[in-house]
N, C-alpha and C positions, 0 to 999 in steps of 0.2 A: 357619423354627421351631426347628430343631434347635439352633442356636446360642443361642437364648433358654432352651433346656432344660439347658445346659451348666451345670456348678457354677461358681459366680463365680470360683472359685480357679485355673480352668482356661481360662476364656473368652480371655485374652491370651497363652497360652502357644502357641509354635510348633512342630509336631512336627519331631522329630529325622529329617531325611532325608538319609543320608549320599550322597555323589555316588559314582558308580561308574565311575571312571576306569580305562581299560586301560593298565597301565604295566608297564615291566620291573623297576624297583625301588620297593617300596613302603615308605616310611619315615615314614608320617604317624600311625600309632596305637600306637606302642610295642610292637609285636610282636617276638617273638624269630624272626628270619630264620635264625639259627645252628642251630636244631633242626628246621627245615623237613622234614617228611616223615620223620624218623628214628624216631618211634614208630609209623607207618602201619601197617606189617605187622603188628606186635605187637597193635595195637589191633583190626585187622581179623580177625586169628585168633581174638583172645578173644571178639569179638561174634558168632561162630558159635555160641557157646553161650547166647546171649540169648533168653529166651522173649518174643519181642516182642508175643506175643498177652496176656501178663500185665501187670498193672500193675507199676511198680518198687517196690522196698523204700522204703517211704515215709520211713523213718528214715535211709536211706543208710548202715546200720549198717557195713558193710564198710570203707568209705572213711573214716567217722567214726573207727572203731577205729584205722585206719591213721595218721590224722593224730594222734590222742591219744597213740598209742605214740611217734610221732616227737617230740612235746613232752613226754612224760612226764606226762601229765595225764589225767584221767578223761573217757571218752567223753562224759559228760553236760555237758562244758564245750565242746561242739563242734556248732556248726550248719553243716549242708551248705546253699549255695543256688546258684541258676542264675546264677553269677556273683555277685561282690560287690555288685553294683547292687541284686540282690534281697533280701540282707541289710540294705542301708541302708533299703530299703523297709520290710522288717519292723520295724527299729528305730523308724522314724518312725511306723508304724501302731500300735506297741504303746504309745508314749508320746506322742505330740502330738495334743493337742485343738486346735480351731480357735483361733487366736490365741496359742497357746504359742510359746515361743521356741527357737530353736537358735542357736548361735554357730559361725562359722567363720573362717579366715582367708582372705584373697583376694589374689591369683587362686589357685584351687584347682579341684579336680574339680567339675564343676557339678551332679552328681546329688544332691548334698545340698540345695542349694537348690530344684531343680526338684522333689524328691520332697516337700520340705517344703511348697513352694506348693501342691501338689495336696491335701495333708492339711489346708490352711487355715491352717498354721503362718506364725509371722514369722522371716526369717532375719536375723541380726545379723552384719555383716561388719567384720573388723578387718583393714585392709590391711596386707600385709608392707611392709618397707621399700624403698628405692630400688633396691637389688640384690636384693629379694625376700628379705631376711634376716626372721627370726621374731623379733618383739618380745615376750618372755614377760610383761614387766611390764604394757605396755598391754593385752595380751589378758586377763591376770588382772583389771586394773581395770575392764574392760568386762564381763568375766563376773560379778564380783562386785557390780557397780551393777546388771546387767540380771537376773541369775539363770536364765540359760537351762535348759530342761529337758534339753537335750542339747548337747554340745560335739563337734564334729568337728575332728579334724587329720589331714593327710595327711603321712605320713612314710616315705621321701621324698614331697615334693610334686610333684604333678603340675598344671600343665605346667612348673614353674620347675626342679625338680630338687633344690631345697634341701632341708635336714633340720632337725629340731627336736631339742635336746639331751634326752637321757633325762631329766636333772635337771629339766628345764623341764617335761617331761610328768608326772613325779612331783609337781611343785608344784601343777600345775593340777589333776591328780585329787585330791590331797589337798584342795584349797580349793573344789572344784567340789560345788554342791549337787544335781546331776542325774547324767546319765549322761555319761560321756567314752568317745569313739569314735576309736581311733587307726587309721587306715587304713594298712596296711602292704603295698600292692599291690607295692611297687618294694624291699621290704625285702632281699632276697636279693642286691641290688647294694649294700647298704650295710651290712647286718649288725649293727645295733643295736637289737634289737628290744624291744619293751615286753612281750612275752608273759610273760616272767618275774614281771612285777608283778601279773598278774590275781588270783592267789590271795591277796595282800595287799590289794587294792582292790577290794572287789565291786562299784564302780560303773563298772569298767574293761572295756571290751569292745575286741578287736584284730580287724581284718579282715585276711585274707590271700586270695590268689588261685594258681591254677595256669595264669592266662593269661600271664602275662610271662616270668618267669625259666624257667619249664617248657615254654612255648610251647604251651600248651594252650587258645587263646583261641577256638577253634572249638567246643570242649566247654561252655564256659560253666561252670567250676567255681569257686565262691568259698566261703570258710569263715570262720566267726568263733570266737574263743576267749575265755571269760570264765569269771567265777564261776559255779557252778552256778545260784544263785539268779536271777542276770541272764539266764542262758542259759534257763532255765525261763520266765521272764517274756516273753522275745521270741518262744519257741516257741508261745505261746499264739495268735500271729497267722500261724504258718508254715502255707501251705497243704499239704494232702495230695500226694504224690507230685509235689513241687515240682522233683526233679531226675530226668531221665529214666533208664531202664536203661542207654541207650547211653551217656550222659553218665557215669554211675557207672562203668561198664567202662573208659571212656577214662581217668577219675580213678584208678582202681586200677592200671591198667598203667603209668601216669605215675609214681604213687608208688612202684611196685615198681622203677622204673628211675631212680630220683632221683639216683643217684651219678653216672651219666654227666653230668648237667646241670650238677654243680658245675664241672668242668673249663670248661664253655661258658661259665658265668657269669664265671669268672676270665678267660677271653678277651675277653668283653664289656666288663669293667671296664678292662682294658688298652688296647683298641680305644677306648674312650670318652676315654681321656686323649690318645690319638694325633690323634683328631679334634678335640678340645678346643684342643689346641695347635696344630693346622693351621689351625683357623678364627680363632684370635687372630694367627697370623701374617699372616693375610689382612686384619688390621685391623679384624675385627668385635667387637661387644662380646658376649661370651661369659659366661654366668652359670654359677656352679659346679653340678655335678650329681653326685648320687650314685644316680642311676637309670640306665635303659637308654637314656637320651636325652639330648640337649643342646637347651637354648634359647639362641637368640643374637638379636641385635638389630642392625639395620642400617637405612640409607636405603634406600628403592626395595624394601623386603621384597617387596611386591607383584610388582615387575618379576623378581626372582629367582624367587620361586615359579612365575611363568608360564614364566619361561625353563626351569626343571627340567622342569615339566610338558610343555613342548614335546619335550624330550628323554626323554619317558617316565620321569621320577621324580617320585614325590609326597613331600612333606612337609607339615607343618602350619604354615598361615599364619593369623595372629590378627585379620587386619585393622588399621585404623589409628585405631582409637578405645579407650579405656579402659586399663586399666593393662598390657596386652599389646600395646598400639600398636607397630607396626613389628618385631614378633617372629616368629620361625619356630623350629619346633621339629622336630628331626630325630632319628628312632630310631637307635640304633646298630647299623648293618647289619654284613654280612660285610665283611672287608678289601677285597674287590674292590668291593664296593657302595659303601663309604666313599671308596674311591680315586676311582672315577668321579664322584661327587657332588662331592668336594672339588676336583677338576680343573674341573669345569663351574663351579663357584661360582668359581673363580678367573678362568676365562675371562669370566664375566659382570662380573666387577669390573672 
């Protein structure tokens, strides 16, 4: 009976059920192992002052003001969410009616498609090139033909690590008849943001997160930056108290200590190049990345995935079908972690 009562749009959705492996080195989720535990003591001290019996600040005023100051924008241009995922949901809920269209490039972050499907919308996909490069002309052709309500672009892209040129983002935003969302979850590792464009283009929204570069994945803090008119529209569907007091405190401590993270980001970028060259030297197909992970392709990718798992190392395996067939994604760990993984890949080969 229950299945029959489900919304038609969700009846064939499979719940996301992460597998809990006990491993020594976890490099499957693009987390920042370089900052592990460094803020824990400061966050724990700050949490002593939290009135846990009171509801949190529904507007997340302190954290939003810190972000606004960081980018030299108005606080009314910032929305704080329980991860960027929630803000994606807010955008879809604000603009998508059943049968409305969104446009994405593929492969990319799957939550755009999933959230849109739940809302009853249609997702149009423009495939990336053979080396996962972005084809702006083809993308615009599809956009102008289909007139989607929302365009989502991930820059740098997850899971490929590729980027979209800023001039392409500008051209797409100028020609779009709907909302353009640029998801910059990994921007700190690339540093060519579209945030400076939001005041010029009122239909543009940029998403950011503290989960990746700043190592706050466990606190679930994402945010958006856009024109005040677009921010106000999306805020219509934001639930009250959507970010807990605990998460707001963790975000505040993280933002107060951002400077220490910048050196770590530089170290990750340098280590990314070391890992990339090492994988190429092993004869693997390695895709260019501007994020904190590397995507590579090989024969018997499943075999390597299982071999690493036997050695208590977890990376991401994408299966043997679809555009990511035979691909593996490895987060950039610490130098010691990376050396061990590379040694085991060499042994397997």
